[in-house]
N, C-alpha and C positions, 0 to 999 in steps of 0.2 A: 717402170719401164720408161728410159728417155727416149723421146720422139725426136726423130732427126728433123733437121730444117727443112728438107724436101717433103718428108710425112707431114709435119705440121702446116705447110702451105696447102697440101692437098686436102688435109683434115678440115681446115677452115673453110674451103671451097664446098667440101662435101657437107658440113655441117649446115653452113648457110644456105645452101640450097635444100637440104632436108628440112630445116625450118618451113620454107615457103611450101613444100611439098606436104607436110605436117598440118599447117595453117589450113590450106584448101580442103584436106580430108576432115576436117574438125566441121565444115559445112555438111549439109545434107546431100547425099550422093546424087539425087535426082536435080537439085540445083546446080550441082557442079557440072554434072555430064549433059544437062540441058542448054548449057552456055558455051557455046564453041569456042570463046576466048578463055573460059576457065580449063576447058580440056586442053587447048594449047599450052597454057601455063603449067599444068600438070605435067603434060609430055616434055616440056622444055626444062622443068624442073628434074624429072627423073633423068633426063638426057644429061644434065650437068652434075647430078649425082654419079651417074655411071662415068662420067669424065673424070670426076674428082677420084672415084674409086680406082680407076686405072692407073693414077698417077700414085697410089699409096703401095708402099714396099710389099712384096709378097710376105714376108715375115710378119708384118703388122696384120695383114688380112688372115694369114694362118691362126694368129694369136687370138683374134676375136673372132670365133667361129659361131656367136650366137647372131652375128648379121648374115643373113642369108644373100651372099655375095653373088652366086650364081642367078638368083632371082633377080638381083638388081642389074646384071649384066645382060640379061635377055630383054630385048626391046619389045613391049606387048604389041598385039596385034589387033586389039578391040579397045574401045573406051572402058567397058566393063572390067576388062583384064587391067587396064591401065589403074583404074580406081581401086581395084582388089591388091595390086602390087604396091601403090603407093600407100595405101592404108596399112598395109604390113611392115614396109620397109621403112618407111620414113620415122616412125617413132623408134624402131629398132636401132636405126643408126644413132638417133640423138640419143637413147638411152646407154648405148654402149661405148660411143666414140667420144662424147663430150667429156667424161672424165679424164681422158686423155690429155685434155688441155687444160686441166683445171689450173686455176691461178693465173692463166694468160688474160690480159687485159680485153683481148678480142673477144673472150666468151663471157664477158661479164652480164650481158644482156640476152644471152642465148635462151632460148627455150627449153624446159627440163619437164618433158612428159612425166617422170617420175613424181615430182612436185604437186601436180596436179591430181593425180589419184590418190596421195597421200592425203591432200586437202579434202576431196570429195568423201573418203572414207571416214575422216574426222566428223564432217558435217553430217554425214549420214548416223553415226552413232548417238551425235548430239540430239537430233531430231526422233531417235527411237523412242517410241511410246511404251510405257509399261504393258505387259499382257494383261488381258482382262482377268485372269486368274490372280496375277499380283495386286490388281485393283481390287478384287473381292477380300483379298487377305488384308490389304491398307484397311479397307473400309470397317472390316470387323474390330479391329483394334482400336 
């Protein structure tokens, strides 16, 4: 699907803010919610994401139903709800909408939450030790 110039501009704003929100949610919840400046950054990031989402065309929003647009549009009324919404919506937006701008120079250094989960899974499989039963079998040989 070709992205219009208007949608491209809104997507770049939305993805840029989603990265900031995503990075804040990678920190421990207590650390972020105990610091008023971090809470303000999180609120401002979600507000900027809402503004970017409003600028997207309705067709693009309808096509990408994996993003919870209604949840993004609603303003949270407590820091805890703000955290939960940011934790859920930030990575969703990055995962679902970043591929729309693949090949664009502006997205060359954008975060990719999918890449991190694949890397962790590979590392975990490398570290997996053989079970005690398989160790016994290899010792008998």
